[in-house]
VEXTI-99902 format. One line per field, with one value per residue (C-alpha): residue number from 1; chain; residue in one letter; x, z, y. Coordinates in Angstrom, 2 decimals, padded with zeros to 5 digits. Layout:
BEGIN
pos <- c(NUM ...) .
unit <- c(A ...) .
code <- c(a ...) .
X <- c(X ...) .
Z <- c(Z ...) .
Y <- c(Y ...) .
This chain:
BEGIN
pos <- c(1 2 3 4 5 6 7 8 9 10 11 12 13 14 15 16 17 18 19 20 21 22 23 24 25 26 27 28 29 30 31 32 33 34 35 36 37 38 39 40 41 42 43 44 45 46 47 48 49 50 51 52 53 54 55 56 57 58 59 60 61 62 63 64 65 66 67 68 69 70 71 72 73 74 75 76 77 78 79 80 81 82 83 84 85 86 87 88 89 90 91 92 93 94 95 96 97 98 99 100 101 102 103 104 105 106 107 108 109 110 111 112 113 114 115 116 117 118 119 120 121 122 123 124 125 126 127 128 129 130 131 132 133 134 135 136 137 138 139 140 141 142 143 144 145 146 147 148 149 150 151 152 153 154 155 156 157 158 159 160 161 162 163 164 165 166 167 168 169 170 171 172 173 174 175 176 177 178 179 180 181 182 183 184 185 186 187 188 189 190 191 192 193 194 195 196 197 198 199 200 201 202 203 204 205 206 207 208 209 210 211 212 213 214 215 216 217 218 219 220 221 222 223 224 225 226 227 228 229 230 231 232 233 234 235 236 237 238 239 240 241 242 243 244 245 246 247 248 249 250 251 252 253 254 255 256 257 258 259 260 261 262 263 264 265 266 267 268 269 270 271 272 273) .
unit <- c(A A A A A A A A A A A A A A A A A A A A A A A A A A A A A A A A A A A A A A A A A A A A A A A A A A A A A A A A A A A A A A A A A A A A A A A A A A A A A A A A A A A A A A A A A A A A A A A A A A A A A A A A A A A A A A A A A A A A A A A A A A A A A A A A A A A A A A A A A A A A A A A A A A A A A A A A A A A A A A A A A A A A A A A A A A A A A A A A A A A A A A A A A A A A A A A A A A A A A A A A A A A A A A A A A A A A A A A A A A A A A A A A A A A A A A A A A A A A A A A A A A A A A A A A A A A A A A A A A A A A A A A A A A A A A A A A A) .
code <- c(g q l m l f y a a f y t v l a a l f a i c m q g l l v t l n h e y p k w q l e q s i i g s s p g l s f r p m p e d v e q v a a i q y v a a n k t d v a i w t d l i n t f l e p y t d r t k l p p g t e q v i c d f n s p p a a g k v c a v d v s k l g t c t a a e n f g y n r s a p c i f l k l n r i y d w v p d y y d v d d l p d e m p s d l i d y i k g l t s e q e r k q v w v s c q e l g s a a n k t e v l e v q y s p s r g f p s y y y p y l n q q g y l s p l v a v h f p r p p t k t p i t i e c r a w a k n i l y r g g t r d r r g s l q f t m r i d) .
X <- c(-003.99 -000.85 -000.59 -003.42 -001.11 001.74 000.15 -001.63 001.71 003.13 000.76 001.45 004.42 004.44 002.01 004.18 006.85 004.56 003.41 006.85 007.71 005.21 005.21 009.28 008.38 005.87 008.24 010.43 007.33 006.51 003.14 005.05 007.65 008.72 011.88 013.15 013.21 014.37 016.76 016.61 012.52 010.90 009.52 012.81 013.49 012.08 008.68 006.34 003.68 -000.10 -003.34 -007.16 -009.63 -008.36 -010.95 -012.39 -011.20 -007.56 -006.46 -007.41 -004.85 -005.02 -007.31 -010.03 -012.44 -016.42 -018.80 -019.02 -022.95 -023.83 -024.39 -023.93 -020.46 -019.50 -020.73 -018.56 -015.69 -016.69 -018.14 -014.62 -012.61 -015.04 -014.79 -011.17 -011.45 -013.42 -010.62 -010.02 -013.42 -014.90 -012.80 -015.24 -013.48 -010.16 -009.07 -010.00 -007.44 -005.62 -005.00 -004.49 -002.86 -002.52 000.90 003.23 006.69 007.78 004.99 006.11 003.64 004.75 005.61 002.48 000.49 -000.35 -000.64 -004.23 -004.51 -006.95 -008.97 -010.66 -007.29 -007.80 -008.68 -011.78 -011.24 -014.07 -016.96 -019.52 -017.83 -018.13 -014.34 -014.81 -015.61 -018.85 -017.25 -015.07 -012.54 -011.70 -009.13 -007.06 -005.07 -001.34 -000.09 003.39 003.16 004.36 007.69 008.13 011.02 011.67 012.77 012.87 016.23 014.70 015.94 016.49 017.40 020.69 020.62 017.22 017.83 018.10 015.23 012.64 009.54 010.53 007.66 008.41 011.60 010.17 007.63 010.66 012.53 009.78 009.36 011.50 011.06 013.90 011.58 008.80 010.99 011.59 009.11 008.62 007.70 005.21 004.73 002.45 002.51 001.48 003.77 003.50 005.48 005.63 004.45 000.89 000.33 -001.56 -000.90 000.64 -001.85 -002.96 -002.45 -003.23 -001.94 -003.59 -002.27 000.80 003.62 004.07 004.15 005.71 008.14 005.99 004.40 007.38 008.84 006.21 006.16 003.35 001.25 -002.63 -004.71 -001.87 -002.96 -000.61 -000.31 -002.46 -001.92 -005.52 -004.25 -006.59 -006.89 -009.14 -009.03 -007.57 -008.53 -011.85 -013.10 -009.52 -007.38 -004.00 -001.58 -000.29 002.93 003.07 006.20 007.94 010.69 013.23 017.03 016.38 013.10 014.20 012.55 011.73 008.96 007.05 003.93 005.48 008.12 007.89 009.03 008.63 006.29 002.93 000.55 -002.61 -004.77 -007.70 -010.57 -013.66 -016.09) .
Z <- c(-054.76 -054.35 -052.95 -050.86 -049.53 -049.21 -046.85 -044.72 -044.11 -043.91 -041.06 -039.16 -038.83 -037.74 -035.39 -034.06 -033.93 -031.57 -029.02 -028.48 -028.11 -025.54 -024.06 -023.00 -021.73 -019.59 -018.36 -016.75 -015.59 -011.81 -010.27 -007.13 -007.19 -010.27 -012.56 -012.07 -008.26 -006.80 -008.53 -011.82 -012.13 -013.71 -010.96 -008.64 -005.11 -003.55 -003.45 -003.79 -001.21 -002.25 -000.52 -000.70 -001.60 -004.89 -007.40 -009.95 -012.54 -012.84 -015.45 -012.54 -010.71 -007.14 -004.71 -002.18 -002.78 -001.33 000.01 004.10 004.37 000.83 001.53 -001.26 -001.73 001.33 000.32 -003.20 -001.19 001.85 -000.83 -002.48 000.99 002.12 -001.15 -000.74 003.07 002.08 001.76 005.35 006.97 005.51 005.68 002.77 000.70 001.12 -001.23 000.09 002.25 003.77 006.82 008.95 012.46 014.70 014.46 016.35 017.06 019.06 017.30 013.17 011.04 010.21 006.49 004.97 007.17 006.80 009.19 010.00 009.70 012.62 011.20 014.52 016.02 013.13 015.05 014.24 011.20 010.43 008.48 011.54 011.60 007.75 008.05 009.34 006.08 006.96 010.01 007.47 009.21 006.92 006.87 004.21 004.09 003.48 002.20 000.33 -003.08 -003.08 -004.34 -003.72 -001.33 -000.31 003.41 004.64 006.06 009.15 010.53 014.25 016.84 016.14 012.58 011.81 009.08 009.59 007.02 008.95 010.61 014.60 015.42 013.40 015.52 018.80 018.30 017.30 019.85 022.69 021.57 024.13 022.95 020.10 018.33 017.79 015.96 013.33 011.18 007.78 009.14 007.92 007.45 005.84 006.12 004.64 001.37 000.84 001.90 005.70 005.33 004.17 007.19 010.00 011.79 011.39 009.36 012.27 011.45 013.64 012.92 013.17 014.65 014.70 012.73 010.31 008.56 011.15 010.59 010.67 007.59 005.55 003.25 000.80 -000.65 -002.61 000.16 -000.32 001.04 002.16 003.42 003.19 006.14 006.53 008.07 009.03 008.47 009.90 009.51 012.34 012.17 007.95 006.76 004.66 002.03 000.29 -001.19 000.86 -000.48 001.31 000.59 002.47 003.16 003.84 005.07 005.14 004.44 000.96 000.16 -002.11 -002.14 -004.71 -004.28 -006.65 -008.74 -011.49 -011.41 -007.26 -005.20 -001.75 -001.23 -002.66 -003.26 -003.30 -002.90 -000.17 -000.29 002.15 001.23) .
Y <- c(-029.98 -029.89 -026.12 -027.24 -030.05 -027.73 -025.52 -027.69 -029.07 -025.77 -024.49 -028.18 -027.91 -023.93 -025.24 -027.74 -025.76 -023.19 -025.84 -026.73 -023.18 -022.78 -025.74 -024.61 -021.38 -022.57 -025.30 -022.16 -020.47 -021.02 -020.40 -019.45 -017.33 -015.04 -015.89 -012.51 -011.52 -007.84 -005.93 -008.37 -007.68 -004.57 -003.54 -003.74 -003.70 -000.60 -000.59 002.22 003.93 003.88 004.79 004.09 005.50 006.21 008.58 006.44 008.34 006.67 010.01 012.38 013.84 012.04 014.31 013.96 016.60 016.31 018.48 016.77 017.67 016.00 012.04 011.54 013.00 011.01 007.61 007.64 007.83 005.54 002.71 002.98 002.27 -000.26 -002.21 -002.04 -003.08 -006.17 -009.25 -007.34 -007.51 -010.63 -013.70 -015.24 -012.92 -014.53 -017.98 -021.12 -022.71 -019.37 -019.76 -016.45 -016.11 -013.20 -012.31 -009.98 -009.40 -011.99 -014.30 -014.09 -016.60 -020.14 -021.52 -021.17 -019.04 -015.35 -012.66 -011.29 -007.64 -006.63 -003.64 -003.41 -001.58 001.11 003.82 005.91 004.87 002.91 002.25 002.81 006.42 006.76 006.77 011.07 012.00 012.96 014.77 016.92 014.38 012.28 008.44 007.03 004.12 003.40 000.23 -000.45 -002.29 -005.65 -006.89 -010.68 -011.78 -008.15 -007.57 -004.10 -002.85 -000.92 002.44 002.26 004.96 004.92 005.74 008.35 010.61 014.01 014.64 012.49 014.58 015.41 013.78 010.37 010.92 011.01 008.58 005.77 006.79 006.69 002.69 000.82 -002.27 -002.88 -005.43 -002.93 -000.75 -002.93 -001.14 000.41 004.25 005.89 010.04 012.57 016.02 019.55 020.79 024.39 027.41 027.87 031.32 030.23 027.84 029.63 025.83 022.28 020.03 017.17 013.93 010.60 006.87 003.88 000.79 002.58 004.66 001.93 -001.44 -004.06 -006.52 -009.52 -009.12 -009.38 -011.26 -011.10 -014.89 -014.84 -016.90 -018.02 -014.56 -012.28 -009.21 -006.14 -004.35 -001.10 002.42 004.34 008.30 010.55 013.93 015.34 018.89 019.78 023.20 023.45 025.52 025.39 022.81 021.32 018.97 016.14 014.31 010.61 008.80 005.54 005.24 002.08 002.22 000.14 002.29 004.91 008.11 010.90 013.28 015.38 014.42 012.19 009.70 009.26 006.70 005.63 008.15 009.47 013.23 014.00 017.13 017.13 020.15 019.94 022.38) .
């Protein structure tokens, strides 16, 4: 009897201590913002770049491979994109109470509101066009991974890095508005020996070549949607694999290429038969 009383008292005290510790932990947590932010957090202060559609098999190397004339093949990729775009195309998929507004460089969102992402401005990268997959001209969608309270440090015409692609430099210099140049720029290009290339891979970007400033900072706003850049490859080579690297450009985005431990960039292969 005494042994039972001892264990009952022991586990009662243990449960009480656990409850007190948990309560103390919960008091320090905030559902609106993380305790550790930017450099103090595990994810750091340099966002990664990601793309959709991604293969369903997460163990698979990022690769887009299909037969354009095969409707089943095409549907695999277009279904992945449609699922990803659901919150962008169907407001009922957003949390209740979401206040979306139309933003531009002169009209950032007010407190508590979020900028809508207008998918009608994604060029030919639409569901009605099967995102180009049935025409051997596929689209991918780029987005920056979210980091709470991160604000881009933008490149402008006076401080563009030497390694930036010349077509992106020309695009930035062609923008007459200083506000419009406040974007996290993106570029995609084929990797490999120049001797093996018969022509430069054509790439088209919509609605622009970057993620506009008015989407930042991300502050865990209700219904926030990451801005997108649709990247269209209108005439990629067929029946041969190509490797493509996409990169995000801002002064406070670290860059490291390659297939492992990338920073500020992504790499994937594409083969269309």
